[in-house]
N, C-alpha and C positions, 0 to 999 in steps of 0.2 A: 812839672813831674809829668811823670806818664801815668795812663790810665788802671787801675784797680785791677787786680788778678782774679779772676769770675769765682775760682775755687776760695779764695779765703774774704769773700765780701763781708762785712760786718756788716753794711746797714744799707736796707731797699727800700724805697720809697716811692709811692706809687699817687702818680699823679694825673689832673685831666684839666687840658685847657681846650677850650674853645671862641671863635671870635668870627665875626664877618672877613671875608677876601676881596682883597683890595686888585684893585687891576697893576696897581703898581707892584714889584718883588715886595715883599716883607718879612722880615725873619719872623718866626712862631716859636720857635726853640733853638736854644743854643747854649752849649756847654762851654765854659770859660776855659781859656790857656789857666793851665795850674790849680783846676779845681781839685783834681784828685779823686773825680768822679767820670762815670763813664753813662750817658745815657741811651735807654732799650724804649724805639720808641715800639709798644705793640700795637696797635691798632689806631685807624685813623679813617673816618665818617669824611664825604664830602657831602653836602646835601645843597640841591637844586632848590629856594625855597621862591621862586618866580613861574611865569610862566613863557620865558625866553630860554632855549638851549644856549649852555653860555662853556667855556672851556677849562680846565684846571691845567697847571706845571708846577711839578713839586723837584725844587733840588734842594742836593745837598753841597754846603761851601764846604770845601776843605782846603786849607793854604790858601784863599781868595780865589779860588778857581769853584764856577757853580759845573756841577753834574748830576745831571736830568735823571729824577726815579720817574718820572710822568711828566710825559711831554704834552698839550693841548690834547684830554683827556677829554670827551662832550662825556657831560652833564647834563641828560633831558630835562625838560622843566618838571617841577616836580618828583622829582626822584633824587634818591642818592645813589653815590658808588664807593667802594672802598678799594683806596688805591694802597693801602698798608696796611695786612693782613699778622693775627699772631705768626700764622706761620713763612711771613716771609718780612719778619723784625727787622727794623737796625739798628745799626749801636753810633751814638755820637759819641765821638773821641774829643778829647780836650783841644779846645779851637774850632770844632765842627760846628754849623749849624745848619738847622733847615729853614729852606723857603718855600714859598708860596705865592703866588697869583695867576688872575680870570683874567680873561678877554671882556668881563664887564664888573664893574666895580659893585657889591651890592645887594649882587645875587646868589651867590655862594655863601654857606657858609661850614666850620671843618670844626671837628669836635678828635683832641688828640689826647691819647692814653699813653703815658709813655712811665717807667722807672727810673729814677735816681740812683744808683748804686755805687757803694764805697765801700 
């Protein structure tokens, strides 16, 4: 099935997800093939909760190809960045996923706000 027409949506549900970031690539948001939904990522916060600087990479996986949205973005100790903001939101179509990883495990965490639209 294809993604829904944004003009004729019947359902929009807001969601938030949060967890620590690993040093290996992990899927943090996925739109299943055949879902008849589209996911709009509204905002993402990445926070460094340690005394060490770390980097974060965020990828869009489409058709088994990883496209870098953010690559090795430095997050200083005890600070936060907003790699995806409302004015730069992205859509995950059916079969797409959003992946994230850091150079240091357990140092960064993320909070992501998104809409499930159908």
